[in-house]
Structures are given as C-alpha cells and as structure tokens.
matplotlib code that plots the C-alpha trace (Angstrom):
import matplotlib.pyplot as plt

x = [58.2, 61.2, 60.2, 58.0, 59.4, 62.6, 63.6, 61.0, 61.2, 59.1, 60.8, 61.0, 58.5, 56.5, 56.4, 56.0, 52.5, 51.6, 52.4, 50.1, 47.6, 47.4, 47.4, 44.5, 42.4, 39.8, 39.4, 37.5, 35.3, 34.2, 33.5, 31.4, 29.6, 28.8, 27.1, 25.2, 27.2, 30.0, 32.6, 33.8, 30.5, 30.8, 32.7, 35.8, 35.4, 38.9, 38.7, 40.7, 40.5, 40.2, 37.1, 35.7, 35.9, 34.3, 31.3, 31.3, 32.8, 36.3, 34.5, 35.2, 38.3, 40.4, 40.2, 40.3, 43.3, 44.9, 44.1, 45.3, 48.7, 48.5, 49.2, 52.2, 53.9, 53.3, 54.7, 58.0, 58.7, 57.5, 57.4, 61.1, 61.5, 59.9, 61.4, 64.8, 67.3, 70.7, 68.8, 66.1, 66.0, 65.8, 63.0, 61.3, 61.7, 59.6, 57.2, 56.5, 56.1, 53.9, 51.6, 50.8, 50.9, 47.6, 45.9, 46.0, 44.5, 43.3, 43.0, 40.0, 38.2, 39.3, 41.8, 38.6, 38.8, 41.8, 43.7, 46.3, 48.8, 49.4, 48.5, 49.9, 53.0, 53.2, 53.2, 55.6, 58.0, 56.9, 58.9, 61.9, 62.7, 60.3, 62.3, 61.4, 57.9, 56.9, 58.7, 56.9, 53.4, 54.2, 54.1, 51.3, 49.3, 50.9, 49.8, 46.5, 45.5, 46.8, 44.9, 42.6, 43.3, 44.1, 45.1, 47.5, 49.0, 49.8, 51.6, 54.0, 54.2, 55.1, 57.6, 59.1, 59.7, 63.1, 64.9, 63.6, 65.6, 68.4, 68.3, 67.7, 69.6, 71.9, 71.5, 73.3, 70.4, 69.2, 65.8, 66.3, 65.5, 62.6, 61.5, 61.9, 59.9, 57.0, 56.5, 56.5, 53.9, 52.2, 52.3, 50.9, 47.9, 46.9, 47.6, 43.5, 44.0, 46.4, 44.4, 42.2, 44.1, 45.4, 41.7, 40.6, 38.2, 39.3, 37.6, 38.5, 37.1, 36.8, 34.3, 33.0, 35.1, 34.2, 31.8, 32.6, 31.7, 28.1, 29.3, 32.4, 32.0, 32.0, 35.4, 36.3]
y = [-56.1, -56.6, -60.5, -59.6, -56.9, -55.4, -52.5, -53.1, -56.7, -59.6, -62.3, -65.7, -67.1, -65.0, -65.3, -69.0, -68.7, -65.7, -68.4, -71.3, -69.3, -68.2, -71.9, -72.4, -70.2, -72.6, -72.0, -75.2, -75.2, -71.7, -72.0, -75.0, -73.4, -70.1, -73.2, -73.8, -77.6, -78.5, -80.2, -82.3, -84.3, -84.2, -86.3, -87.2, -85.0, -83.4, -80.1, -79.6, -78.2, -81.4, -82.2, -78.7, -79.7, -82.6, -81.1, -77.8, -77.8, -75.9, -71.9, -72.5, -75.3, -73.1, -70.0, -72.5, -73.8, -70.3, -69.2, -72.5, -72.3, -68.6, -69.5, -71.3, -69.3, -66.1, -68.1, -69.1, -66.5, -63.2, -63.2, -64.0, -60.5, -59.4, -61.3, -60.6, -63.8, -64.1, -67.9, -67.0, -69.7, -72.3, -69.7, -69.8, -73.5, -73.4, -70.8, -73.2, -76.3, -74.4, -73.4, -76.9, -77.7, -75.2, -76.5, -80.0, -79.3, -75.6, -74.0, -72.0, -75.3, -76.2, -78.8, -80.7, -81.1, -80.4, -81.2, -83.2, -80.6, -80.6, -76.8, -75.7, -77.4, -76.5, -72.9, -73.0, -74.7, -72.0, -69.6, -72.2, -73.7, -72.5, -74.2, -77.3, -76.9, -75.7, -79.4, -81.1, -79.4, -80.7, -84.2, -83.4, -82.3, -84.8, -87.5, -86.2, -85.5, -88.9, -91.4, -89.1, -89.7, -86.3, -88.5, -90.1, -87.0, -85.5, -88.5, -88.5, -84.8, -85.0, -87.9, -85.8, -82.6, -84.2, -84.9, -81.7, -79.7, -81.6, -81.0, -77.4, -76.2, -79.4, -82.4, -80.1, -77.2, -76.7, -77.1, -80.6, -82.5, -80.5, -81.4, -85.1, -84.6, -82.6, -85.8, -88.2, -86.4, -85.8, -89.6, -90.3, -88.0, -89.8, -93.4, -93.8, -92.7, -95.3, -97.9, -97.2, -96.5, -100.2, -101.7, -100.0, -97.6, -94.5, -91.3, -90.4, -87.8, -90.4, -92.9, -93.7, -95.7, -99.6, -100.7, -103.5, -107.1, -107.6, -110.4, -108.5, -107.7, -104.3, -102.3, -101.1]
z = [58.0, 56.3, 56.9, 53.7, 52.1, 51.4, 49.4, 47.6, 47.4, 48.6, 50.8, 48.7, 51.2, 49.8, 46.6, 47.1, 49.0, 46.2, 43.5, 45.7, 45.8, 42.1, 41.4, 43.3, 41.1, 40.3, 36.3, 36.0, 38.8, 37.8, 33.8, 35.3, 37.8, 35.2, 33.6, 36.0, 37.3, 39.2, 37.0, 40.4, 39.7, 36.3, 33.5, 34.5, 37.6, 36.9, 37.3, 34.3, 30.6, 29.5, 31.5, 30.1, 26.5, 27.2, 29.1, 27.6, 24.2, 23.0, 23.7, 27.6, 27.5, 25.5, 28.1, 30.9, 29.1, 28.7, 32.4, 33.8, 32.0, 33.0, 36.5, 36.1, 33.5, 35.8, 39.1, 37.1, 35.0, 36.3, 40.0, 40.6, 39.6, 42.8, 45.3, 46.9, 46.0, 44.9, 43.3, 41.1, 38.7, 42.1, 43.5, 40.0, 40.3, 43.9, 42.6, 39.4, 42.2, 44.4, 41.6, 40.7, 44.1, 44.0, 40.7, 42.2, 45.5, 45.2, 48.9, 47.1, 47.3, 50.4, 48.7, 47.6, 43.5, 41.1, 38.0, 36.8, 36.5, 32.4, 31.3, 34.7, 34.5, 30.4, 31.7, 34.4, 32.1, 29.4, 31.8, 32.4, 29.6, 26.4, 23.7, 25.4, 25.8, 21.8, 21.4, 23.8, 22.3, 18.9, 20.8, 22.2, 18.9, 16.9, 19.3, 19.8, 16.3, 15.3, 18.6, 19.5, 22.8, 24.9, 27.9, 25.5, 24.3, 28.1, 28.8, 25.5, 26.0, 29.6, 29.2, 26.0, 28.3, 30.1, 26.6, 25.0, 28.3, 27.7, 24.3, 24.3, 27.4, 28.4, 31.0, 33.5, 33.6, 36.6, 35.2, 33.9, 37.2, 37.6, 34.3, 35.6, 38.2, 36.3, 34.2, 36.9, 38.3, 35.1, 34.9, 38.6, 38.0, 35.0, 36.3, 36.2, 32.6, 31.7, 33.1, 30.9, 27.6, 28.6, 28.7, 25.8, 27.3, 27.5, 25.9, 22.3, 20.3, 17.9, 19.0, 22.8, 24.9, 24.5, 27.4, 30.1, 29.4, 31.0, 33.3, 34.6, 38.1, 39.1, 39.7, 43.3]

ax = plt.figure().add_subplot(projection="3d")
ax.plot(x, y, z, "-o")
ax.set_aspect("equal")
plt.show()
C-alpha cells in the first residue's frame, strides 16, 4: 500500500495515471452522443471543441471546451498538492503531459478518436503559467476575429506560448521547454489544417471552404 499512498499522499506515478484518466474523459464524444451522433464520423472527425462548434453550435462547444481545459488544469495545478514529491513542478509537467496524451488517445474510447490538444494544453499551462496563457488567449482571439479560422488561431496561439512563458517567467523557467514541446505538438496535430490553409480549403466561419477543381485527382 505504501507504493500507492504514504502519509496520506499519493505516489507520483499514481498522479500521472490519474491525470491520463482525467485527460481521457471524452467530452466532445459524449456531447455528440447526447445529440445522437458520433463526432468521429461528422465534420472533421476530431473530438475537440471546434468540431463540436461546427456541428452542434456554441451551446455545446463552450462547455466541451471548458471541460477539456479543466481536464488539463486539474492534473497540472491541483494533483501535485496530493502527491508525495519534492519536485512538484516536474510532476506537474508530467501530469499535464499525461492529460494531453489522454485527450489525444482516450483510453475510454480505446484510443480511437481524440482531440488535438489545444484546450487541454491551455488548461495545463493555465495551471503552470497563467499570465502566459492570458497572452496566448489574446493572440487566439485576435487571430480568429481577424481571419475567421479557428485552426490558424490555435496555431498562432501555440507558437506564441514559448515566447510568452519566456517573457513572463524567463527562459530559465522549468516550464519553458515544455511550452516548446506543447507548441510543437499542436502544430503536428494541425498538419492537415496547415495544408488546407495553404490551399485555401480550410473551413472558416466567414465562408465555406473552396472546392478543389473538378479535374483534380482525388487525394489519398
């Protein structure tokens, strides 16, 4: 039992496992099921707040985004208070990474379907570097308002995170390199969106995506 709980505190590895399970909570999937659909087969097929917004509207997207952010915030900010460790910051990072992994590959869906990590990553860094998240949220909001592309807002907000952490906490901060890692992860999960943005085919709230020429061969 001491390997799990000692002096009323959890072993650090237990915190990581719990964080992964929290991250695996399939908020978007459940919202879709309530409305009688599987969001993995609708719209972009992504189990994130953006796909919920496009298919179900703001009334469903807002609570899904909040839930996805919360499942990153709780592991990074609250769970470390209940674990036995002298390196709380590092375990907070480990918990946040586990939560994002759970969001991307949720065990409750057997790893089939997940989100791109934007909301959950924002929740993680809201717990680790809140002022930096305020800056990146402003970048996201301005970009989406100016362009109409949520994906572009997510990409630029992710790119702004490491400089924001460096500005508010310094490059020597233990959270700087994890911010670089999460920015890279968000860009990697958005690689299809980047391609559509370059081709002018990305979905926008201001217009429908342009259709490819009729003579173009079907993409594979």
